[in-house]
N, C-alpha and C positions, 0 to 999 in steps of 0.2 A: 770496484771493491766487492768481493763476495762476503756477505755478512752471514755468519753461522751461529745459530743459537743452540747451545748444548745443555740439556738438563741431565746431569749425571745422577746416579742412584744414591751413592753414599761414599764417604771417605773412610768409613769404619770397616768396609770390606776390602780386602787386599786386591781382589780382581778389579773392582771398579776404580780403585785408586790408581792402579797401574794403567788401566785403560785411559783414565783422565790424563795422566802424565803423558802417555803416548800421543793422545789427540792434541794436547797443548803444544808439544814439541813439533809434531808434523805440521800443524797449521802455522806456527811461528816461523817455520822454514819455507812456507809457501807464499810467494809474492801475491799481493792483492787479496789475501784471505784474512778475515777478522773474526775472532772468536768471542762470543758472549757466553760466559760459563755460569751455570747455576747448579745447585745441588738440591735434589728433592727429598732426600732422607727417607725414601720409601713412603712418602706421605702423599695421598691422593690430592689433597687440597693444593699442596705445593706444585705438583705436576701441572694441574690446571692453571694455577697462577702463572707459571712459567710459559705455558702455552699462550695465554692471553698477552703476556708481556712481549714474547717474541713476535707475535702478530702486530702489536702496536709499534714495535721497533722496526717493522718491515724487513725482517731478516729474509734472506734468499733461500736458506735451507735450515731445517730444524733436525736436531739429533737428540734422541731421548733413550734413556735406559729406565724402564718403568716396570715394576713388578705388581702393580695394583691391577689385576687382570679385569676386574669388573668395570673399570673405566676406560679400557683400551679402545673400545669402539667409539666412545665420545671423543677421544683424542684424535683418532683417525678421521672422524667426520669433521672435526674442527679445522684441521689443516687442509683437508680436501675442499671444504667450503671456501677457505681463504686462499686456495690455490698456491699453497706453500708445500714443496716436497718434504716429506717426513722420512727420516732414516731411523729405524729401530735397531739399536745395538743389543745383541744377546737375547732380547725378549721380543718376540713378534708383536706387532700392533696392526690391527686391520687397516687396510688401505695404505700401508707404508712399505718402504723398501727395507728388506732385512739384511743386516750385516752381523754375522756372529758365528759361533762355533757350530760345527755339524754335530748336533746333539746325539743322533743315532750312532754315529761312529764313536763318539766319546764314551757312550755307554758300553759299546762292544769292547773298546780297549780297556776300560776299567775291569770288566769281567775277565779279560785276557790276562791282565797283570796278576790278578789275585789267583786265578786258576793255575797259571804257570808256577807261582810260588808254592801253592798248596801241593801240587803234584810233585814238584822237584825237591821240596824241603820237608814236607810232612807226609810224603807218600800218599797223597790224596785224602788224608784223614783230617777233616775239619768238622767240629761238632756244632758250631754256631756261625751264622752269617749275620752280621750287624750292618744295617743300612742307616746311614746318618743323613737326615733330611731336614727340611724346614717347611712347616705347614703353610708358609706364605709363598712357597715356590709356585710359579706358574706352570702351565701344562707341559711345556717343552722340557723343563728341568725334571719334573716328576716323571715324564716318559723316559728320560735318560737314565734315571736311577732305577726305574722299574725294569727297563731292558737289561741293565747290568745285573740286577737281581735275578731275573729269569734265566739269563745265560749261565750265570754262576750256579744257580740251582740245578740246571740241567747238566752242566759239565761235571759237577761233583755229586750228582744224585742225592740232593738234599730233600728233606721233607719240609712241608710248610711250617711245622712247629719248631724247626731249627733256625728259622729266620726271625730276627728281632729288628725293631726300628727305634731310633732315637730322634726326637725333634730337637735340633741344636741351634735353631735360629741363625744358622750360617756363621756362628761366632765361636771362637776358641773357648771363651769363658763358659758359655752355656753348654758346649759339648763336654767340657771337663766336669761341670756340675752334674749333668744328667748321666754321663757315662760312669762317673764315680759311684752314683747311686745304683746303677744297673750292675756294674761289675763287682759290687760287694756280695753278690749272690754266689761268687766263687764257682763259676761254671767249670765243669770238668772238660778237659780236652782243649783243642785249638779253636781260636776265634779269628775269623776273617772279617775285615771291616772295609766297606766301600763308603767313602765320604763324598759329600756334595761339593767340597772345596778343600783347599789346603789348610785353611783356618781351623775347620772342625777336625781335620786329621790330627793336627797338633794337640787339640783339646783331648781327643781320644787317647793319644799317647801320654798326655799328662795324667789322665785318670789311670791308665795302665801302670804307670810308674808309681803312682800313689798307692796302688794295691799290690805292688811288687810283682806285677805280671811282666814277664820278659819275652822269651822266644815263643810263648804260647799264643801270641797275638800277631797279626799281620795287617797293616793298615795301608789302604790305597787312597791317595788324595786326588784332587782334580783342580786344574787351572795352572799349576806350576808358578805360583807367586811366592811361595814360601819354602817349597820342598828343597830346592837346590841348597839354600842356606842350611836347612836342617840336615841334609846329607853330609855337608862339610863339618858342621859344628857338633853334630850328634850321630856319628856313623853307626853307633851301636843301637840306636833307636829303631824300632820296628816299623818305620815308614818305608815300605818295600818299593814304592814307586808312586808316580803321579801321572796324570794325563795332562800334557802340555797344550794349553789353549793358545799359546803364543800371544799373550796379551800385549806385549811390547810392540807388536806389529799392527795393532788395530788402527793407530793413527794414520799410518801410511796407506792402509787399505781404504780408510775413510776418505782421505784426501783424493785418492784416485777415483773413487766412486763419485765424489762431489764434482770433480772436474768433468766427468762424462755427463752428469746431469745438467750442469750450468752451460755446457757447450752443446747441449741438445743432441748428444750422441746416444746411440742405443746402449741400454744397460739392463742387467738382470734384476728381477725383483727379489730373488733369493741369492745372496752372496755369502757362501759358506767358507769359513776358515777351517781347514782340516787339522784335527788334533793329532798328536803323536804321543808315544809312550816314552817315559823316562824311568828306567829301573835303577834303584839305588846302587846295586852292585856294579852295574856297567858305568854309572856316573862316577863312582869313586875310582874305578879303573882308569877312566879317561882323565881324571885329575892327576893321575900318576902316583 
């Protein structure tokens, strides 16, 4: 029996909730695999509690999603000392095996979706670029958003003072609250928005609706956990696309990686899942 300890990040974020479901299903369908599931709620103390618990339970593999970057090295050292392979999902941890999205490509695609819309719908005319982030984001997510911003800035010839930021804490509710305050300034011209996830993208749309902003805003989500439903239920909303992280596939990717590790077969330390683009107009066309 292969015993796997999994410390998931949160059930409040759609992406980690979907990943957790995917992992549970894949492991349940794998003979001789047992899952011990915990949720760390983005809390450093809980992450370390889980680390010690998994060690005491003598698990064979540990899987962690952790956003507390300052403690990542301690996590890596703990499992290296105890000779337990550690797989870090989405967020790299020193001395671990990485499984997650190709962040560089995700940033490039987010810029591509927004640039395509601005050029084809607004004739290249965009007065503001809004980047929706979370101050708790670790380096790889910050780099993804920074790259998306830089590419969009270059593609559309924006100046620095045309770029704004919102700290939305990765949640729809906080995105709505903070964007509602920002958008009350009644900016003239078109506003393009690149969000850190689909949750915050919907929060931005809620704020735009509150202020009666329609076709003057274009929002790009990331991870594709909520966008498809939004496309179907609210086709008039200005969620123009999302970057699909294929979160439903993480469980199968994880199981295959664990099999290579426990079978002492060669494996890569960096295991990237390639993102793809989903455009609202094309998605609706595909629905018929």
